[in-house]
C-alpha positions in Angstrom: 0.0 0.0 0.0 1.3 3.5 -0.8 1.5 6.1 1.9 -1.9 7.6 2.2 -0.5 11.1 2.9 1.0 11.2 -0.6 -2.5 11.4 -2.2 -5.7 13.4 -1.6 -7.8 10.4 -0.4 -7.2 8.9 3.0 -10.3 6.6 3.3 -12.7 5.3 0.7 -15.6 2.9 1.0 -17.8 2.0 -2.0 -21.1 0.3 -1.4 -19.7 -1.4 1.7 -22.0 -3.6 3.9 -21.1 -5.5 7.0 -23.2 -8.0 9.1 -22.7 -9.8 12.4 -24.6 -13.0 11.9 -28.0 -12.0 10.6 -27.7 -8.4 11.9 -26.8 -5.9 9.2 -24.7 -3.3 10.9 -23.6 -1.2 7.9 -25.7 -1.2 4.7 -24.4 0.0 1.4 -22.0 2.6 2.8 -20.1 4.9 0.3 -17.8 7.4 1.9 -14.6 9.2 0.9 -12.5 11.2 3.3 -9.6 13.4 2.1 -6.5 14.6 3.8 -7.1 17.6 6.0 -10.8 16.9 6.6 -12.3 17.0 10.1 -15.4 14.8 9.9 -18.0 14.2 12.7 -20.1 11.1 12.7 -23.6 11.5 14.3 -26.5 9.3 14.7 -28.5 7.5 17.4 -27.1 4.6 19.4 -26.8 1.5 17.3 -26.6 3.4 14.0 -23.2 1.8 13.1 -20.8 4.6 14.1 -18.4 2.4 16.1 -18.4 -0.2 13.3 -17.6 2.4 10.7 -14.8 3.9 12.8 -13.2 0.5 13.2 -13.6 -0.3 9.5 -11.9 2.9 8.5 -9.1 2.3 10.9 -8.4 -1.0 9.2 -7.6 0.8 6.0 -4.9 3.0 7.5 -3.7 1.7 10.9 -0.1 2.8 10.3 -1.0 6.5 10.2 -3.9 6.6 12.5 -4.4 7.1 16.3 -7.5 5.2 17.3 -9.4 6.0 20.5 -12.0 3.2 20.8 -15.1 3.5 22.9 -14.1 2.7 26.4 -10.5 3.8 25.7 -8.9 0.4 25.4 -6.9 1.0 28.6 -5.0 -1.6 30.6 -6.5 -1.3 34.1 -3.6 -2.6 36.1 -1.1 -0.3 34.4 -0.4 3.3 35.5 -1.5 6.4 33.7 2.1 6.8 32.6 2.3 3.3 31.2 -1.1 3.5 29.4 0.0 6.8 27.7 3.4 5.3 26.8 1.6 2.4 25.0 0.9 4.9 22.3 4.6 4.9 21.4 5.1 1.1 21.2 5.1 1.0 17.4 8.0 3.6 17.2 10.3 2.2 19.8 12.1 -1.2 19.9 11.0 -4.1 22.0 13.8 -3.8 24.6 13.4 0.0 25.2 9.6 -0.5 25.4 10.0 -3.2 28.1 12.6 -1.2 30.0 10.5 1.9 29.9 7.5 0.2 31.4 9.6 -0.8 34.4 11.9 2.2 34.7 10.8 5.2 32.6 13.4 6.6 30.2 14.0 10.3 30.7 12.9 11.4 27.2 9.6 9.5 27.3 9.0 10.6 30.9 9.4 14.3 30.1 7.1 14.1 27.1 4.4 12.1 28.9 4.6 14.4 31.9 3.9 17.3 29.5 0.8 15.5 28.2 -0.4 14.7 31.7 -0.1 18.4 32.7 -2.0 19.4 29.6 -4.8 17.0 30.5 -4.9 17.7 34.2 -3.5 14.3 35.1 -0.1 15.2 36.5 -1.0 14.1 40.0 -2.4 10.8 38.8 0.6 9.8 36.6 1.7 6.8 38.8 -1.8 5.6 39.7 -3.3 2.5 38.1 -6.1 3.5 35.8 -8.6 1.2 37.6 -8.6 3.8 40.4 -9.7 6.7 38.1 -13.1 8.1 37.3 -14.7 7.7 33.9 -13.7 11.2 32.9 -10.1 10.7 34.0 -9.8 7.4 32.1 -11.1 9.2 29.0 -8.4 11.8 29.4 -5.8 9.0 29.7 -7.0 7.5 26.4 -6.7 10.9 24.8 -3.2 11.2 26.1 -2.3 7.9 24.5 -3.7 9.1 21.2 -1.7 12.3 21.4 1.4 10.3 22.2 0.9 8.2 19.1 1.9 11.3 17.1 0.0 10.3 14.0 -1.5 12.6 11.4 -5.0 11.0 11.6 -7.2 10.7 14.6 -10.1 8.3 14.7 -12.2 8.7 17.9 -15.3 6.8 19.0 -17.1 9.1 21.5 -13.7 10.4 22.8 -15.2 13.1 25.1 -18.5 11.5 26.2 -17.5 11.2 29.9 -16.5 14.8 30.6 -18.6 17.9 31.0 -19.3 20.2 28.0 -16.5 22.7 28.8 -13.9 20.0 29.2 -15.2 18.3 26.0 -14.7 21.6 24.1 -11.1 22.0 25.3 -10.2 18.3 24.8 -11.7 18.2 21.3 -9.9 21.4 20.3 -6.6 19.8 21.4 -7.2 16.6 19.4 -8.2 18.5 16.2 -5.3 20.9 16.4 -2.8 18.1 16.9 -4.0 15.9 14.0 -4.1 16.9 10.4 -7.2 14.8 9.7 -9.9 13.4 12.0 -13.0 11.3 12.0 -14.9 11.4 15.3 -18.2 9.9 16.4 -20.1 12.1 18.8 -23.5 12.3 20.6 -23.1 16.1 21.2 -24.3 17.7 18.0 -23.2 21.2 19.0 -19.6 20.0 19.2 -19.9 18.6 15.7 -21.4 21.9 14.4 -18.8 24.0 16.2 -15.6 22.1 15.5 -15.9 20.1 12.3 -16.1 21.0 8.7 -18.2 18.0 7.6 -20.9 16.0 9.3 -22.0 12.5 8.4 -25.2 11.2 10.0 -25.9 7.5 10.2 -29.2 5.8 10.9 -29.9 2.0 10.8 -26.4 1.4 9.2 -27.0 3.8 6.4 -25.7 7.3 5.7 -28.7 9.6 5.6 -26.8 12.9 5.5 -23.3 13.9 4.4 -23.0 17.7 4.3 -20.6 20.6 5.2 -21.2 21.6 8.8 -21.8 25.2 7.6 -25.0 24.0 5.8 -26.5 22.4 8.9 -28.1 23.5 12.1 -29.1 21.8 15.3 -32.7 22.0 14.2 -31.9 20.4 10.8 -30.2 17.6 12.6 -33.2 17.1 14.8 -35.1 15.7 11.7 -32.7 12.8 11.3 -33.2 11.8 15.0 -37.0 12.3 15.0 -37.5 10.0 12.1 -36.9 6.9 14.3 -38.1 8.3 17.6 -34.7 8.7 19.1 -34.3 11.3 21.8 -33.2 14.7 20.5 -30.6 15.3 23.2 -27.6 13.3 24.2 -27.0 11.7 27.6 -26.8 14.0 30.7 -23.6 16.0 31.0 -21.1 14.4 33.4 -20.2 16.3 36.5 -17.3 18.7 36.3 -14.2 17.0 37.8 -12.6 20.3 38.8 -9.8 20.6 36.3 -9.0 23.1 33.6 -7.0 22.2 30.5 -3.7 24.0 30.1 -2.8 25.5 26.8 0.8 26.6 27.6 
């Protein structure tokens, strides 16, 4: 495969369908995403967003930082170790094993900087099973940032933090990745931070438009058609941290 960054198209699906047993999850999906685009995936639960994210990641794993739903963290490892896992593909096996036992200075400094950015500096050596849902989500974001890839693929990456934190975290993710495809429940985040919105329902794309051509009211129509609630889940409580930008 040629390096995707040398051409205009990063991802392409043509009439793609996917089933699990008798359950059709994606149905006749055609989608093209170009270098530099920031695409939000919207749709009710069960619409196929997670499956689509994973399918796209399979096309370009070498240049993508994936944040799956739930974060994919290792509970018994520390915050530091979970963030460091983002660098495993660019360091050798021996340095990786050594760093997990005794952090190397260069990695330690870089991960400490990320932890400070995310308000996790006082949690760096705690195992992630002792963290709240919002803190765990920030660790997963830290791992994605430490991957240092040009493409970010996120499946509800800010669903466990309050709206102000979600805005700040999403801004960091989009600024640090040239291209991004992110599934969200919060439609206002999609309208405010992305240049293109793709809406899925029942495994099909029912809308693919520039964000500038849509409004929250227009998006309501795609949710009302199947009786889904118009608002996302209740906002999580503020955990008392503020993202640092310097």
